[in-house]
C-alpha positions as CSV (number, residue, x, y, z in Angstrom):
1,M,0.8,-23.3,48.5
2,I,0.9,-26.8,47.1
3,L,-2.4,-27.8,45.6
4,L,-3.5,-31.4,44.8
5,I,-6.6,-31.6,42.5
6,S,-8.9,-34.6,42.1
7,K,-12.1,-35.3,40.4
8,K,-12.7,-38.0,43.0
9,D,-9.9,-38.7,45.5
10,Y,-9.6,-42.4,45.3
11,A,-8.3,-44.0,48.5
12,R,-7.9,-40.5,49.9
13,M,-4.5,-40.4,48.2
14,G,-4.5,-36.7,47.6
15,Y,-5.6,-36.0,51.2
16,L,-2.8,-38.2,52.6
17,L,-0.1,-36.8,50.4
18,A,-1.2,-33.2,51.4
19,K,-1.2,-34.3,55.0
20,S,2.3,-35.8,54.6
21,L,3.6,-32.3,53.4
22,N,1.7,-30.6,56.3
23,E,3.5,-33.0,58.7
24,I,6.9,-31.5,57.7
25,G,5.8,-27.9,57.8
26,M,4.8,-27.4,54.2
27,Y,1.4,-25.7,53.3
28,A,-0.5,-28.2,51.0
29,I,-4.2,-28.6,50.3
30,S,-6.0,-31.4,48.6
31,I,-9.3,-30.6,46.9
32,T,-11.8,-32.8,45.0
33,E,-14.9,-32.3,42.9
34,K,-16.8,-35.2,44.4
35,K,-17.2,-36.4,48.0
36,I,-16.1,-40.0,48.9
37,Y,-17.1,-42.2,51.8
38,H,-14.4,-41.4,54.3
39,D,-14.8,-39.1,57.3
40,E,-11.5,-37.4,56.7
41,Q,-11.0,-36.4,53.1
42,S,-10.1,-33.8,50.6
43,I,-11.9,-30.5,50.6
44,V,-14.9,-30.5,48.2
45,Y,-15.1,-27.5,45.8
46,K,-18.4,-26.8,44.2
47,N,-17.7,-24.9,41.0
48,Q,-15.1,-23.5,38.6
49,N,-14.7,-20.2,40.5
50,E,-13.9,-22.0,43.7
51,L,-11.4,-24.2,41.9
52,L,-9.7,-21.1,40.4
53,K,-9.5,-19.4,43.8
54,F,-7.4,-22.3,45.1
55,V,-5.3,-22.4,41.9
56,S,-4.6,-18.7,42.1
57,Q,-2.8,-19.2,45.4
58,A,-0.8,-22.3,44.4
59,S,2.9,-22.4,43.5
60,V,2.6,-26.1,42.8
61,V,-0.3,-27.8,41.1
62,I,-0.6,-31.7,41.1
63,W,-3.3,-33.4,39.1
64,M,-4.2,-36.6,41.0
65,H,-5.2,-40.0,39.6
66,S,-4.3,-39.3,36.0
67,I,-7.3,-37.1,35.5
68,L,-7.0,-33.6,34.0
69,T,-9.1,-30.9,35.7
70,P,-9.0,-27.9,33.3
71,I,-7.7,-24.7,34.9
72,N,-6.9,-21.2,33.7
73,K,-3.9,-21.4,31.4
74,A,-2.3,-18.1,32.7
75,L,-2.5,-19.3,36.3
76,Q,-1.0,-22.7,35.3
77,N,2.0,-21.0,33.7
78,Q,3.0,-19.5,37.1
79,T,3.4,-22.8,38.8
80,K,5.3,-26.1,38.8
81,V,2.9,-28.7,37.4
82,F,2.8,-32.4,38.2
83,V,0.6,-35.4,37.5
84,F,0.1,-38.3,39.9
85,H,-0.3,-41.6,38.0
86,G,-1.7,-44.4,40.1
87,G,-4.5,-46.9,39.8
88,T,-6.7,-48.3,37.1
89,N,-7.0,-45.1,35.0
90,Y,-3.3,-45.1,34.1
91,R,-2.7,-48.8,34.2
92,K,-5.2,-49.5,31.5
93,K,-4.8,-46.3,29.4
94,Y,-1.2,-45.2,30.0
95,K,-0.5,-44.3,26.3
96,K,-3.6,-42.0,26.2
97,Q,-2.7,-40.4,29.5
98,N,0.9,-39.8,28.5
99,K,-0.3,-38.0,25.4
100,I,-2.5,-35.8,27.6
101,F,0.0,-35.0,30.3
102,N,3.6,-35.3,28.9
103,N,3.4,-32.0,27.2
104,I,2.0,-30.0,30.0
105,V,3.6,-31.2,33.2
106,D,7.1,-30.8,34.6
107,A,7.2,-34.3,36.2
108,S,5.1,-37.4,36.6
109,I,4.7,-39.0,40.1
110,I,4.2,-42.7,39.9
111,Q,2.5,-44.6,42.7
112,T,3.2,-48.3,42.2
113,G,6.2,-49.9,40.7
114,E,4.5,-51.7,37.9
115,L,3.5,-48.3,36.4
116,L,7.1,-47.2,36.1
117,G,8.7,-47.2,32.6
118,L,5.4,-46.8,30.7
119,G,6.5,-43.6,29.1
120,A,5.5,-40.8,31.5
121,V,7.7,-37.8,31.4
122,N,10.3,-37.3,34.2
123,E,9.1,-40.2,36.4
124,Q,9.4,-40.0,40.2
125,W,8.4,-43.0,42.3
126,L,6.4,-42.0,45.4
127,L,4.6,-44.8,47.3
128,P,1.7,-43.8,49.7
129,P,2.0,-42.6,53.2
130,V,0.0,-43.9,56.2
131,D,-0.9,-42.1,59.3
132,T,1.0,-44.1,61.9
133,K,-0.1,-41.7,64.7
134,L,-3.8,-42.4,64.0
135,I,-3.4,-46.1,63.3
136,Q,-1.9,-47.8,66.3
137,P,-0.6,-51.4,66.4
138,E,-2.2,-54.3,68.2
139,F,0.5,-57.0,68.6
140,G,-0.3,-60.6,69.5
141,I,-1.2,-64.0,68.2
142,H,-4.5,-65.8,68.8
143,K,-4.5,-69.4,70.1
144,N,-5.4,-70.4,66.6
145,I,-3.6,-68.1,64.2
146,T,-6.1,-65.8,62.5
147,I,-5.6,-65.0,58.8
148,A,-7.7,-62.4,57.1
149,H,-8.4,-61.0,53.6
150,Y,-10.9,-58.3,53.0
151,P,-10.9,-56.9,49.4
152,S,-13.1,-53.8,48.9
153,N,-13.9,-54.6,45.3
154,K,-16.5,-56.9,43.8
155,I,-15.0,-60.3,43.2
156,R,-15.6,-62.0,39.8
157,P,-13.2,-64.2,37.7
158,E,-12.9,-61.4,35.2
159,H,-12.7,-58.7,37.9
160,D,-10.6,-60.2,40.7
161,I,-8.5,-57.2,41.5
162,K,-6.8,-58.6,44.7
163,G,-6.6,-62.2,43.5
164,T,-9.1,-63.3,46.1
165,L,-10.2,-66.4,44.2
166,S,-6.6,-67.6,44.1
167,I,-6.1,-66.8,47.8
168,N,-9.2,-68.7,48.8
169,E,-8.0,-71.7,46.8
170,V,-4.7,-71.7,48.6
171,I,-6.5,-71.5,52.0
172,K,-8.7,-74.4,51.0
173,D,-5.7,-76.4,50.0
174,I,-3.8,-75.9,53.3
175,S,-7.0,-76.5,55.3
176,S,-6.7,-80.2,54.5
177,I,-3.2,-80.5,56.0
178,Q,-3.3,-82.4,59.3
179,N,-2.4,-80.5,62.5
180,L,-2.2,-77.2,60.7
181,N,-4.7,-75.2,62.8
182,F,-5.8,-71.6,61.9
183,N,-8.8,-69.4,61.4
184,Y,-9.6,-67.6,58.1
185,R,-11.7,-64.5,57.9
186,F,-12.6,-63.2,54.5
187,K,-15.2,-61.4,52.4
188,N,-17.3,-64.0,50.6
189,A,-16.5,-64.0,46.9
190,Y,-20.1,-63.2,45.9
191,D,-20.9,-60.8,48.8
192,T,-22.9,-57.9,47.3
193,T,-23.3,-56.0,50.6
194,P,-22.3,-52.3,50.5
195,R,-18.7,-51.4,51.1
196,I,-18.0,-50.9,54.8
197,S,-16.4,-47.7,56.2
198,W,-12.7,-47.2,56.3
199,K,-12.7,-47.2,60.1
200,R,-14.8,-50.4,60.3
201,N,-12.4,-52.0,57.9
202,L,-9.4,-51.0,60.1
203,K,-11.2,-52.5,63.0
204,R,-11.8,-55.9,61.4
205,M,-8.2,-56.0,60.2
206,S,-7.0,-55.3,63.7
207,H,-8.6,-58.6,64.8
208,C,-6.3,-60.8,62.7
209,D,-2.7,-61.9,63.1
210,I,-1.7,-62.2,59.5
211,Y,-3.3,-60.2,56.7
212,I,-3.2,-61.3,53.0
213,E,-3.4,-58.1,51.0
214,S,-3.1,-59.4,47.4
215,L,-2.2,-62.2,45.1
216,N,-3.0,-60.2,42.1
217,I,-0.2,-61.3,39.8
218,D,-1.6,-64.8,39.9
219,S,-5.2,-63.8,39.3
220,T,-7.3,-63.7,36.1
221,S,-7.8,-60.0,36.4
222,N,-6.6,-57.7,33.6
223,N,-5.8,-55.1,36.3
224,Q,-2.7,-56.7,37.9
225,H,-0.7,-54.5,40.2
226,D,1.7,-54.5,43.2
227,W,0.5,-53.8,46.8
228,S,-1.6,-50.8,47.7
229,L,-2.4,-48.6,50.7
230,T,-4.2,-51.4,52.5
231,A,-0.9,-53.3,52.9
232,L,0.5,-50.3,54.7
233,E,-2.6,-49.9,56.9
234,A,-2.3,-53.6,57.9
235,A,1.4,-53.1,58.6
236,A,0.6,-50.0,60.7
237,L,-1.8,-52.1,62.7
238,G,1.1,-54.4,63.6
239,K,0.0,-57.3,61.4
240,I,2.2,-59.7,59.4
241,V,1.4,-58.7,55.8
242,I,1.6,-61.0,52.8
243,T,1.3,-59.6,49.3
244,N,2.7,-59.6,45.8
245,F,5.6,-57.3,44.7
246,R,7.5,-57.3,41.4
247,N,9.7,-54.4,42.3
248,R,11.4,-55.4,45.5
249,K,15.0,-54.8,44.2
250,R,14.2,-51.3,43.1
251,Y,12.4,-50.6,46.4
252,K,15.4,-51.7,48.3
253,K,17.6,-49.3,46.3
254,E,15.2,-46.3,46.6
255,Y,13.6,-46.9,49.9
256,G,15.3,-49.6,52.0
257,N,14.5,-53.1,53.3
258,C,10.9,-54.2,53.0
259,E,9.2,-56.2,55.8
260,L,6.2,-57.2,53.7
261,I,6.2,-61.0,53.0
262,I,6.2,-61.5,49.3
263,A,4.3,-64.2,47.6
264,N,3.9,-63.7,43.8
265,N,2.1,-67.0,43.0
266,R,0.0,-69.7,44.7
267,K,2.8,-72.0,45.5
268,Q,4.7,-69.2,47.2
269,L,1.7,-68.2,49.2
270,K,1.1,-71.8,50.3
271,D,4.7,-72.2,51.4
272,V,4.7,-68.9,53.3
273,L,1.4,-69.6,55.1
274,I,2.5,-73.1,56.2
275,K,5.8,-71.7,57.5
276,L,4.1,-68.9,59.5
277,I,1.4,-71.1,61.0
278,Q,4.1,-73.5,62.2
279,S,6.3,-70.8,63.6
280,P,6.6,-70.1,67.4
281,R,4.4,-67.3,68.6
282,E,7.4,-65.2,69.8
283,V,8.8,-65.3,66.2
284,L,5.5,-64.1,64.8
285,I,5.2,-61.3,67.3
286,K,8.7,-60.1,66.6
287,K,7.8,-60.1,62.8
288,Q,4.7,-58.0,63.6
289,Q,6.9,-55.5,65.5
290,K,9.4,-55.3,62.7
291,T,6.6,-54.7,60.2
292,R,5.3,-51.8,62.3
293,E,8.8,-50.4,62.6
294,W,9.3,-50.6,58.8
295,V,6.1,-48.7,58.0
296,E,7.0,-46.0,60.5
297,T,10.5,-45.7,59.0
298,Y,9.6,-45.6,55.3
299,H,5.9,-44.8,54.9
300,S,4.8,-42.6,57.8
301,L,3.5,-39.1,56.9
302,K,6.8,-37.6,57.8
303,A,8.9,-40.1,55.8
304,I,6.8,-39.7,52.6
305,G,6.5,-36.0,53.2
306,L,10.2,-35.6,53.1
307,R,10.5,-37.7,50.0
308,F,7.6,-35.7,48.4
309,K,9.3,-32.4,49.3
310,N,12.5,-33.4,47.6
311,I,10.6,-34.4,44.4
312,I,8.9,-31.0,44.3
313,Q,12.0,-28.9,45.1
314,N,14.3,-30.8,42.8
315,T,12.0,-30.6,39.8
316,H,12.7,-27.7,37.4
317,K,10.2,-26.1,35.2
318,R,10.3,-27.7,31.8
319,I,7.1,-26.1,30.4
320,S,8.0,-22.4,30.0
321,N,5.4,-21.3,27.6
322,P,1.6,-20.9,28.4
323,V,-0.2,-24.2,27.8
324,I,-3.8,-24.0,26.6
325,I,-5.9,-25.9,29.2
326,P,-9.5,-25.0,28.4
327,N,-11.9,-24.1,31.2
328,H,-15.1,-26.0,31.8
329,K,-18.1,-25.4,33.9
330,I,-18.4,-27.6,36.9
331,P,-22.0,-28.1,37.9
332,N,-23.1,-27.7,41.5
333,S,-23.1,-31.2,43.0
334,S,-26.1,-32.6,44.9
335,L,-23.6,-33.7,47.5
336,M,-23.0,-30.0,48.3
337,K,-26.3,-29.7,50.2
338,N,-24.4,-30.1,53.4
339,K,-23.6,-26.5,54.5
340,R,-20.5,-27.6,56.3
341,L,-19.0,-28.7,53.0
342,H,-19.9,-25.4,51.4
343,T,-18.0,-23.4,54.0
344,S,-15.0,-25.7,54.1
345,T,-14.1,-24.7,50.6
346,R,-13.4,-21.0,51.4
347,I,-9.8,-20.3,51.3
348,H,-9.6,-18.5,54.7
349,N,-7.2,-20.2,57.1
350,N,-9.8,-20.4,59.9
351,T,-12.2,-22.5,57.7
352,L,-9.7,-25.1,56.6
353,P,-9.5,-28.5,58.3
354,P,-6.7,-28.7,60.8
355,S,-4.6,-30.9,58.6
356,F,-4.6,-28.2,55.9
357,Q,-3.8,-25.2,58.0
358,P,-0.6,-23.2,57.1
359,P,2.2,-24.4,59.2
360,K,3.2,-22.3,62.2
361,K,6.5,-20.4,61.9
362,H,9.4,-22.3,63.3
363,K,13.1,-22.1,63.7
364,Q,15.1,-22.9,60.6
365,G,15.9,-26.6,60.3
366,R,13.0,-27.7,62.4
367,A,9.8,-29.0,61.0
368,A,6.5,-27.8,62.4
369,G,4.2,-30.4,64.0
């Protein structure tokens, strides 16, 4: 069993990576200490004993989100061990995280390109998967082209993770251009309403023609990064996606052609938007279709599952001696009052969510599911 462990599974990344391995017939489970707001998510474990039951059955352990969850040292020595670096925790504290993980893992899985080359041991680049079976495209262009931008984070000049303030300035700038007709839907910069659900966010994104995911490089944030899972979800919906990307050349080498439209500064975003708004509708719809085809080819559960499988299988044990990882007591969570969550953590196959069931036996060379 391949086990992905989170303290909190941000953006359901552990869940999606486990699901990508399930898609190609590998038995993988993602577990987390804390529940998040999604309907489909990693299995919540309630204490140290439950954690160790999962670990005892694992041949591969992956610590998610650069957070070390202490496990029994003897059990760890029997497994291949990885860390998944992605997000703010590693971006801001990569030196500290490297000191923690470089001596205890066999390889480091890096999510986004700007985190490569920061000193993690045996780096492997693995971008996120998206469920292209669940998320279906809605192609088409409104009479007035509809552009949208919905960041999930709070937006302040010092905390503008998606570059929303810069994006809004560009939109304001092109709004004054005569005969350039479009609609813009966005989250107000000082909106303090609670974060909406993942499904509702997908629904509102599906109503646009062009989605601006990020202009982060041009922002005042100290948390600058390349595109994230939201860009893939918008692409899966069949939208034209504009975002920033500093590692396009390496992406082409390791993955292939990229159908995201790249704008790394305000001028580039302005030029791209004007060109798109002035383009014939049939050209825009063709771009939407090519974007959907791209995400199916390179970022579907199957595509990332195969890439993930190769990383795991081609990584050799480099830590041969027992490594001391102290245990700690994990308190029962108030979130565990839900009985369904209690029972879902048992390691009997009939209690696991369908996505995490062991694959059915199949003929050699053919993936299950």
